[in-house]
N, C-alpha and C positions, 0 to 999 in steps of 0.2 A: 848294771854295767852294758854300756850302749854292743861290748863284742859275745856276751853272755846273752841278749834279747836274741841278737842276729840268729846266735847258734841253735838258739831255743826254735826261731821260726824257720828256717831253713830244715830244721829234722823234723818238726809238726808237718811242715808242708809235704816232706816226701811220707810220712810214716803212712799215707791214707793209699801209696800207690803201690803198685803189687812190684815186690823186690824176688833177689834171686832168689832159685831154691835155699832153704833153710840148711843151716848145716846140721847134718844127721848125727846121734850120739856118738858120741866122742869112745875110739877102742882103742884101750890102754895101746895094744900093739903098734898100731900105726903110727902112735908117737915116740913108742922106744926108740933111743938112740937120736935122735932131732933134735939140735943139727949135728951131724955126723961131718960136716966141712963146713968151712967158712959160706958166709950168708953174702950173697950179691947184694944190695940197693941200686937200679940204675934210673939215672936222672935223664929225665931228655930233655933236657936241658943245659947251656955252657952255665960253666961252675962261676958262683959270685949272687946270682939271685936268692930268691925268696925260698922259692923248693930245694933249693942245693943245699939252705943254711939250713931249713929245718930237717931235710933228710938225713945230714951230717951230723947235727943234734941226737936226731931221735937213736941217729945208727949209735952213735956213741955210747949212750945206755945203753942201747940194745945188747950192746959185746959185753958188758956187765953182766949179761945174767941169762943168756943163751951158750954162754961157753964154749963161744967159736968167734974168731976175729969176724967182724960186720964190715965189709969194702962198699965206698960207694964210688961207684964209675958213673962218668957223664958221655951220654951219648945223645949230642942233639944234630936236629937234624927234620925236615919235612914237617915243621909243626908240630911236632915232639910223635911223629908217625915211626920212625925211623929207631928211639930206643923203644918204644911201648910194644912194637913187633917184633923184635929179641928177644924179649921173654915173655911175650904172649907165645913164642916158637922152642920155647928156651925150656930146661928140663925141671920135671914135676916133682921131684923129691924136695921143695922146699927151701933150694938153696938161690932161689931166682927170685927175685921183686922188682917193681918198680914204681915210682914216685911218680902219678899225677898230679894234673891239675884239670883247673876249666877245659881247657883245649883237648881233654879226653874227651867229652862230654858233646864238643861242639863239634869235632870230627865225624861223628856218625852221622852227621846233615852234610857237612862242608865238605869232608873231601871223596869224592865218587866212589873210588875204588881203592877202598882202606885192604890195605894186603892182611887185618885180619879182623874177627866179627868181634864188634865190642862188646856184646853183652852174652857169648857164647866162649871167647876163648881168654877170657880173662876174669878172675875172680875178685870182688872185693874185700881187703882185707881190714881197713881201718882207716877213718878219717885222723888225721892231724891236727892241718892248723889252718888259719884264714888270716889276710891282709887286708884292711882298707883301700880302697886306690884313692889316688890323689890325681887330679889333672895339673898337670903342669907346662911350662913352657920358659924356655930363656928367658935373661933381661933383656936381648939386645931386641928380642919380639917387639920390645914395648908394651905389651898388653898385660892388664891387670885384673880384669873380671871375665865372666863369658860375654857379659854384653861388647867388651871389646871385642873379643875373638870372631861374633857372629858379624860387626859390621865391618874388619877387617878381610875377613873371606868373602863375603858377600862385594864389598869394591875390589878383591883380586879374586877371581874366582878360578879353581883348580891350582892358587899358587903355594896354597899354604900346604902344610902335610901334617899327618901323625904317624907316630911311632909305634911299633908293637914288638911285644916276643915273638913274634913269628905267628903266621898262618891260625886262626881258628882259636888264638888264645885270646883272655877274656880280654886284654889290653887292645886286640884285635875290634875285637864285636863289640865291648863299650866303646871306642872308634866309630864304628857302626852308626851305632846307637845315635851317637851324637851328631852325627850330619842327620840322622833320619828325624831326629825330633828339633832342630834348630835350621833345617830346611839351610844348609851350609855344603859346601864342595870341598872336602880335604882327599890330598893323595896320600894312600896307605903306604907305611914305609915296613914291611916287618924284615925282622932280627932270628938270629938263633940265640933268642934270651934275653934277657934285661940288662946283662952287664954290657953289651954291646951297643943297644937302644939308647941308653941313658946316659952313655958318652956321648952320642951323635947329637940328642938332647942339650949337654952341656956343652959340646961344642958350637953349636944352632945349627948343624945342619938338617936338624929335624925343626915344625914350630911347636908341636903339643904330643904330651902323651900319657895317657892313663896309665899310674905305676905303683906301686905296690910303698907303702907308707913307708916300713921299716927302712929302704934304699935310699927315698926321697927325704927324708926328715932332714937330713945334717945338710943337705944342698940347700934344703930353702931357708933352713935354721939361717944360713951363712950366705944366704943373697944370691946362691950361684945359679937356683932354679927357683921360680915364684910359681905358686901355688893359685890357678882358678879357681880352685875348687873341692872339698871333697863329697866321693862318691857313695854318701852314707846317709841312709834313712834321716835320722837325725845326726847336730853338730859330733863329731866324733873326742872322746874324753882322751886322744890322744892329740888331738889338735884343734881346741874348741875356740882358736882364736880365725882358726877358716872356715869359710862359709861354705855349706854345701850346694852343690846345683841343684840340689831342690829349692833352693830358697832363692836360685836366681832366675828360677822359672823353667829349669832343665834337669827332671826329675831322673832321675838315672842312678840307680845303686850298683856299683862293681865292687869285685873283692875275684883275692887270687885264695882260693883253697889248695889246700893239699893232704892228697890219701894214697893209701898202700894196696898196690893188686898183684897177686899173683897166676899166674897160668891155670887155667879151668881145671886140670885135671890135677892138683896138689891136694895131697891131701884134705881132708875135713880139719883131722883133730891137726895140722899143721896151721891150717891157717885161724883155727879156734888160739893154739897156742899162740900165733904171732901177735894175734888183736888182741889179746891179753897183756903180751911184753909191752907192746905198741902203748895201750891204755897206762899201763905200769910207769911207763918213760915221759909220758905226757905226764903225769903229777908227781913226777921226781922234781925237787928242787932245784936241779939244773937246770933243767928243760922251763918251770915252770916260770924260773926268775929272768932266763933268757928271754921267754915269749914277752914278760911282760916290760922288760923293756926297750925290747923292740918292736911293740905294739901288734904282737901276733895272737890272735885266740886259738885255745884251745877246739880240736871238733872231735875229742875223743869218743867214741861209741861203739853199735855193735856194726859185723860185720852186715845184717839185714839192714838198718839202719842206712850204710853207705852204701849198700845197693838202692835202696829206694829213692835217697838222694841224687844218685846219678841220674836215672831214669828223671826225675824232675829236672835235672841241669840240660838235659838231653832235650825235653820236651821245650825251656826255657830259651834256649840259645838256635834250635830249629827255627822260631817264629823270629825272631829276627834275624837270621840268615836268607830264609825264604824270604821275606820281606822286603830287603836291600838287594837279591840276585844275587848273593856273592857267592862266587865257585874258585875251586882251586883243583890244580893237575895233584893227581893220586889216582 
């Protein structure tokens, strides 16, 4: 299946890279009593997007096995920097984690002065899910294909726009890559999450947007949005009737992934236990069925695999950012 092949490709590509230091052997005393209080999962996006959905779904299952309430808290802003920084500088007793997405790796290059060290202040715990991207527009744009977009953009330079979940997010950098490959000028309009960006796309305030298939599917099927192409290597099994961007001469592969991080000084035993519990949650019927219905692929694995994956993503986005001369305040 397409999502399984993509998962394998991502993890295999990352496996050859240097990862975070491996977990030390689990010491029984370090894990004793954890968690002794509620566990907080911070989502650095507004409610309603895929990251929020995945976190709440997995968090619900974690609450069944950890023996403590698992609380999800949304802390959007600054391209996810606010929420990530709060956890990076938060308690290291295993009571605080943050769900990150592609923006976490892009910000390493994009943000000049991060308030935290991406590779030193946080440690990978577990990958969770991945959603394919679709490039969509509103019916009022009159666009049906990527060729239509190219033609309109060249006839009206700098008059068209593309929305994103925020600076440095996958939707932002995929839009930049679209501009680079097509040789067109689109104005970037960042939002604090996919929810408000999608709302403005539906309302016609922006022209196009790379978005997560799970949230866009219903709007596309109802005719409220028009799918210009899937950002996948092959036709998606979730959207077999939608041509890929590659088929239309624009070879862009884009998705949104989600993974859990903890403060760097969080005990190894806690990280190992949380990784095991997240993987167990991903395999549960509740999560597996919800992922399948939503078009989300499971990306379970070890902390070491997630660490290597993060490094590979940093390198990938650095190239796009530098080529496009993209900068941001921070």
